[in-house]
N, C-alpha and C positions, 0 to 999 in steps of 0.2 A: 188392652181391657183387662181387668181383673178377673180372676177366676169366678169369684162371687157375682160378677156383673154378667158373665157369660151363664152361669147356672140360673140367673134371674131371668135373662132374656129366653133360655130353653124353656124355663117354667112357664113364661107368659104365652110363647109360642104354642106349646103344648096345651094350656088352659084354653087359647083360641079354638084349637083344633076339636079338643074334647068337648067344649060348648057346643060347637056346630054339629059335631056328630051326633048329639043328644036332641037337636031339632031337626024340624023338617028340612027338606032338600033345598027349599027357597028360602029359609028364614034366615034372619040376620041378628047379629048380637052387638051391642056397644063394647068399645074397648073397655070401658068401666066394669063389665061382666066379668073379664079376664082379671082386671087389677083386683077387684074384690075377691076372686077366686084364689088369687096368689097371695094376698095379704094375710099375713099370719097376726089376727088380732080381730077384735070386735069394735075398734074405734075407727076413726075417719082416716088412718093411715094409708088405705088403699088409694087416696088421691094422688099421694106422692108416686104412685104406679101408673098414673094416666100416660103420661107422655112415655115411659117404656113401654107400655102396652100399644100404644099408637105404631111405635117403632117396630115392635114385633110383628104387626099387622103389615106393615110396609115390607119388611123382610119376607113374609110369606106371599104378599103379592108377588116380589121379586121371584119367588120360586114356582109360582103359578098355582098355589094352593088355594088362594081367596083372592076376593076383590074386595075393595073399599069403595063404599058408595055414598052418595049426597043425594037426596031427593029421588032414591031408588035407582040411580044410574051409576055405574062405576065411574070413579075419578081418578086421575094421577095425584101423585103426592103434591107435585106443583100447583094442581089446580084446587086441592082440598083446602078449604076455610071453614072453620068452626067443627060443629058437631058431624062425625061419621058414623057409618055402621060397616061391619064385617059380614061377608058371607061367603059360601064356598064358590069357587072360582066356576064360572058356566051357570050358575043359577038362573 
């Protein structure tokens, strides 16, 4: 993985955690919130960061920091189909 890829991954993970920290303990965010936060520009370029943002969320699931949910319940990466939300683990 290129250094720039690692830097992007770190920025997305940090954006997810920062966004969750600013919300109520039980609140969730969309991966697009992190993609928009990290994208440097005011165009639609954040869309290209959606899949990296989802991958960042799954890494944070692996470290026990967040849960990925659908319809309000935690899901595994294998179960997830379609739109997901991210919330603090144990919320």
